[in-house]
N, C-alpha and C positions, 0 to 999 in steps of 0.2 A: 504494500500500500504506500502510495506516495502523495504527500500533501505539499502544495506549493502555492505561493501567492505573490504576485508582483505588486509592490508598493511604490507609488509615484510620490517621491519625496519633494521634488521640485521639477522645473522644466528641463533640467540638465542632469538629474540624478534619479536612478531607479534602484530599489533594494528588493532582492528576491530570496526570501528564506524558504528552505525546503526540508521536510522531514520524511524519511523513508523508514518503514519498519515492516517486519514480517516474521514468519516462522519457517524454519527449514528442518525437515526430517529426512535423513538419508539412511539407507540400509544396504548392507553389502549384497552384491549379486550372487556371489558364491565364495566358498572358502577354498583356498589353494595351498598346496605344499610344494615347494620347489626343492629339488635335490641337485647337488652339483659335486663333482669329484675332480680334484686337481692333484695329480701325482699321489702323495701319501696322505692328503687331507680330504675330508669330505665335509660338505656343508648342508645343513638343512634349514630352510627358511619357511616359517609359517606365515602365510599372507592371508590373514583372516581379518576382515573389517568388522568394526563394531557399529551398532546403531548409533546415530548421532541426532541429538535434538538441540537446535540452536535458535536463539532469538537474534534477529538481524536488526540493526539500528544504524541510521546515518543521518547526520545533520549538516546542512550546507547553507552558507550565506554568501550571496553574490551581490556585488554593487557594480552598477553600470553607469558610466559617465558619458555625456554627450560628445566629449572630445575623443571618444574611441577607447577609453580606458576601462578595463574590467579587472576587478579585484575579487577573489573568492577564497574562502576557507572551508574545508570539509573534514569531518571526522566520520569514520565508519568502523563498526565493530560487530563481531559475532560473539554472542555470549551463550554459554551452556557447556554441555559435555564435549570435550575435545575441540574447543573453539579456537582456532589458530589466528584469527584475523583481528588485528587492532591497527588501524591505519589513519593517517592524516595527510592532508594535501593543502598546499597554498598555491594559488594560481594568480598570475598577473599577466594580462595581455594588453597590448596597445596597438590598435589598428589606425593607420594613417593613410 
């Protein structure tokens, strides 16, 4: 789900806040075992995935200026079991 609203602050300045959120459930397709042998050594790797339940959240704020300048900041995170993503981004663009 994504919520966004363009706010006209003046004739030369726009502000666009955005919130994104959702639920992610993944499950493994199958379990695998890999075997390998290299001279006198053998390896066994168990590739079994777990079910994952994660809450997704992102917040972004973009400001646009009439002179062609865009400044934005964004945070994104996945929260829950085995949630590896926590990220941020700063964006600056100037179009002339």
